[in-house]
C-alpha positions, 0 to 999 in steps of 0.5 A: 500500500502506498500512502501519500501525504504531506502530514508526516504525523499521519504518515508515521501512524499508518506506515512502517517505512517512509520515503520522502520525495522532493521534486519527483525524487526520493530524498530520504528514507527512514523507519516511521518510528525514527522519522524525528531523526530525519536529516534532509532539509525538506523533511525537516521543513515538513516536520517543523511545519506541524502545528503544536497545541502544547506550546505557542509557536512563532509564525512559520517561515516559508521553506527556503528551497535550495536548487542543490536539493535536486542535484544532491544524492538521496539521503537515507541515513535513518534506516 
């Protein structure tokens, strides 16, 4: 089963393994229970965009996309 979403909390509750795609390429793979250890800037940006109800947060910044992400090798250090 393939489950596609930008909501990484939802993804991690349904899936065992997560593949993060950016611009049509897989940039990171990890186990869902270790998603909080992700390293790619796009994955970190998605994780940081999740709302929190237990503490006030500043307004979210627009994710600064780096063109180099499209040329970089895939990151899969969190297995």
